[in-house]
Phi, psi and omega in degrees: 000310179080213187252137169261124181255136175231110182273128186237293180262162180055034176260111184060028171205170189269333189249170175080038184305126178190120182226130184259126177243137179230131179200137175057033180081001178259143173241122174238153173252130168266106183071157176211073192265164180264129175287134180239122182171212182305135192304315183291321178292319178299318180298319181293309182296315187288337182272357180239107180277167186297326178200164182302142184304323182291345181269354186270129180276320183199158174238137173242121185256122183287321178192179195271349182306142187298330178286359174242335185242348196291345177262002178300320177297326176294321177301315178295319179300325182275005171110006179292132182236001185278183182280152171240108185268134179193180178282160178299321180297318177296321175301314181295324178285322181296331182305302178287330187289315180290324176295320178293321178301316178297318181295315181298317179300316180294314183295317180294320179297317179295318182296312182294320180296321177296320179295317178296323179297320177294320178297320180298327182289341178251020173085012179267163178304139188230048177293129183278152175287154178292151177293160177301148179295325183202168181242180181303325180295329178286323175298316178300318180297318179296318180299326179291345180267353185284139181233127183286140178233134178277150177297146171068012178243123182292136179239110176288141181262001169204178186242012185258008178095319176269168179101210192251146163229145182232146174229131183260142178231148180297132182259345177069017184268318177203174179302127178083359186285148183220159159257157191238118172269120179253124175249115182255120181250130179208121178054042175084353179258146180239130174245130182252126179233133178251125173258120188289340196058220173255120183279129180273197187225154174284139173088007176293144176301136173078315189279137176290154181294155179298149170292160171295133182294133178285160183289140177202163177269335182228148184224124168260112188235139175292158184215030186310311181249042182294345179242020185229152169241121182291152166295153177303146181293324185307309184291356182299326178295322180295315180296316179299317179298317181295318181293315180299316180296315182298314183291321178297321181293330180265006173082015180265182173232166187243127172257120182246096173294127183210139175299139184296336181258125174077299186295318177301315182293323179294316180296318179300316181293321178296317178296322177301313180297317181296322178292318178297326179275000180057040180261354176224155176299151181276078184251159182297141178232130182237137167255104184263077182197104173305325177295319179302323178297313182293320180293320179300324176297323176296318176302316180295330182278351183234055178296339179297343180260359176287153173280174186297320181300316181294320179295320178294319179298316180295326181290329183267332188244178169291169180313120184294346182250358185221040188275161191291340178288340189251143178241128173272118182269129183242319185272157177298322181297317178295322179296314180297327182297334180297331181292343180266357181291133179244055182203160177296137175200170176239133173236125178255121185216151177264155019260164186294334178259010175064034184261344183195172174087187187292338181300330180298321179292321178292321177295317180302327183263005186235329195282353177274355182255117183293347177286339187273164180229131167261114184248099179287150190238012180183188185301141178241111181293155179304142175072002172281160179300323179300315180294325179292319180295327178298333178281352175055056175285170179290329181219153171228162181260123177230124182055037176080007180235145176282131181232134179293134179258098179249344180291155173291145177232131179215175183215143173262082183295326189294342180278359184308135176277000180262135174298145176271188186302309181296321181291324176294318178298319179292322182295321183277351186304322180298343182270346197302323185295331182254352190286130178258326183202146176243134173250119181267128179227181173052054178196154174284154186306319182294322177293321181291318179296320179294317180291321177304313181298319182290322178296315180295323179292316186281322191236348180065028182264144176294131182234132180239141175246092185289150174263166180300127179090353183286144184237147179221155172239129182234153181211000000 
């Protein structure tokens, strides 16, 4: 019989990773992520899970990013009581991230509703925002279900011989990130399926390189940059130095939307290096993210997962994440005070795709001034505010209002934690001799079609691009 696959999230789109596997009477979820995009579509996708919570035997979480973990509190809210298997580092990161997700949902819903109420009082349309998907108590419940799994050690998900066993391997995408080897046993036969999670890259700051992919017959692989080749990582410091210097000279400031996990820490370390090398002006730098502060502490607690460059830098210099030039902003009052600064500065704030959090307030107060720069630091999914700003329209919508976009907009593509087309082809190469079929997920259609063509050209393997809700049986 083998495995029954049900593709649910991140099918022909980049966010909301969630895949349902069934074998031997067991149902497991690979990831339970939050879709990030247009508000009404996100509400619809995020409120409908792949199957009822009571039917799920186990969840395996590849890593902590919200588009992979963000619906776990909803799963708990709907009654799920089973285990959530992941690495200890991912557990430590999920603690502040899921709590922050609940807080952001509540705060954004309240903010939008207050704005609509004010519009209603002056006779304008007053459609209310949807309520939050879940609250802090649901995040706590999900965290209580997490169970740590060590890399390279098989974990059986039941005790009767049939069903699933999983083994995690380092994915090199962010701290604690993994790809998941699923071995499904039924009536004496074993089917091996590898879920890539998000595949990282060699040479990223701080993060260790990906493990060699284990052998499998089937592969569920991300395709975020399936039609792209990244710029080399090395020159990113040169571009960052040039942009910071240019904006400081014209008296502007820089808003850097960055995910609180990994990207914020990488940007902070690069700026630290540039300041030590005297390649940028010595201007104030703020990390305006209470979550960023908590996540940075997790980074500090898991030095065993740093790459050699980061460990060497830390040994020679002061703490790369807590240095005296930089201020971690925690209170709302401190965040608001940044809008009154009349001098060049850099503010790093989440979220990385500009969909929620304090970065929206900084953008609202910055993008009408042509002296300023919005410097995006990673992939921007379709229909997110970040992707819209990259198209440089005359206006963008923030908090339900149109705001003129006069600020410069640029992006540091080279820092992406996702492998590009060539890197994905190289990562999957060890599987090719045994591989029967590849399922491409976590990518926009044009990226997936391009990667499909390259896989078939290079390896002659069958490639499928599943749609949301599509089901397959493999053996």
